C-alpha positions in Angstrom: -30.3 92.5 2.9 -33.1 91.9 0.4 -36.8 93.0 0.9 -39.2 91.1 -1.1 -42.9 91.8 -1.7 -44.9 88.4 -2.1 -48.1 89.3 -4.0 -49.9 85.8 -3.9 -53.5 85.1 -2.6 -52.8 81.2 -1.3 -51.5 81.4 2.0 -49.2 78.2 1.6 -48.1 79.0 -1.9 -46.9 82.3 -0.4 -44.8 80.9 2.6 -43.5 78.4 0.3 -42.2 81.1 -1.8 -40.9 83.1 1.3 -38.9 79.6 2.1 -37.3 79.7 -1.6 -36.3 83.2 -1.2 -35.0 83.0 2.0 -32.5 80.1 0.9 -31.3 82.3 -1.8 -30.4 85.5 0.9 -34.2 87.5 0.9 -34.3 89.1 4.7 -37.6 90.5 5.0 -40.9 90.2 3.3 -44.5 91.8 3.0 -47.4 90.1 1.7 -50.4 91.0 -0.3 -53.5 89.0 -1.4 -55.2 92.0 -3.6 -54.0 94.4 -6.0 -54.6 97.2 -3.4 -52.9 95.6 -0.5 -49.9 94.8 -3.1 -50.0 98.6 -3.7 -50.4 99.9 0.0 -47.7 97.3 1.1 -45.1 98.6 -1.5 -45.5 102.2 -0.7 -45.2 101.5 3.1 -42.2 99.8 2.3 -40.2 99.5 -0.9 -39.3 96.0 -2.1 -36.3 95.3 -3.7 -37.9 92.3 -5.8 -41.6 91.5 -6.1 -42.9 88.4 -6.9 -46.7 88.3 -8.3 -49.4 85.7 -8.8 -51.3 86.9 -11.9 -55.0 86.4 -10.8 -55.7 87.7 -7.2 -58.7 87.5 -4.7 -59.5 91.0 -5.8 -57.5 92.7 -9.1 -54.4 91.2 -10.5 -51.0 91.0 -10.0 -49.9 92.5 -13.1 -52.0 95.6 -12.6 -50.5 95.9 -9.1 -46.9 95.8 -10.7 -47.7 98.2 -13.0 -49.2 100.7 -10.5 -46.4 100.0 -8.1 -43.9 100.7 -11.0 -45.7 103.8 -12.0 -45.4 105.2 -8.5 -41.9 103.9 -7.4 -40.1 103.2 -10.4 -38.7 100.1 -11.9 -38.3 97.0 -9.4 -37.7 93.4 -10.8 -40.4 91.2 -10.9 -40.9 87.4 -11.1 -44.6 86.3 -12.0 -45.3 83.1 -10.7 -48.8 81.5 -11.8 -50.8 78.7 -12.5 -51.8 80.7 -15.4 -48.6 81.9 -17.1 -50.2 82.3 -20.7 -52.7 85.2 -18.7 -49.2 86.8 -18.1 -47.7 86.6 -21.8 -46.7 89.3 -22.2 -46.7 91.2 -19.1 -46.2 95.0 -18.6 -44.1 95.8 -17.7 -41.9 92.5 -18.9 -41.0 90.0 -16.0 -39.6 86.7 -15.6 -43.0 83.9 -15.6 -42.6 80.9 -13.7 -45.3 78.3 -14.0 -47.2 76.8 -10.8 -46.2 74.2 -9.2 -42.9 76.3 -9.0 -39.8 74.6 -8.2 -37.2 75.9 -6.0 -34.5 75.9 -8.5 -36.5 77.6 -10.7 -37.2 80.4 -8.0 -33.5 80.7 -7.0 -32.2 80.8 -10.4 -34.9 83.9 -11.2 -33.7 85.5 -8.0 -30.3 85.2 -8.6 -30.3 86.5 -12.2 -32.4 89.4 -11.1 -30.5 90.3 -7.8 
């Protein structure tokens, strides 16, 4: 069983990521569209993996992930962003995939981290 937190402010992209990860074996998901929602979701149900956009409706994915890591410890992260250059380097270090993201890239990243 693998619980994933998807931090993404575009609902169709979030659902697409969910399907890609389900195909790889992820079994449950929480979704967040803002930095604050992401931290609250992670604290409510600790994920085994986080996927995150860089730019969010409010705040940023890297800031959300840093806060989650400060409070829960290290959790594997895949940043999926239309602006991957804004995540170079991300802190904490993570895999960075550019949008539009392909299923094989998400699958490979998932397998490498899990």
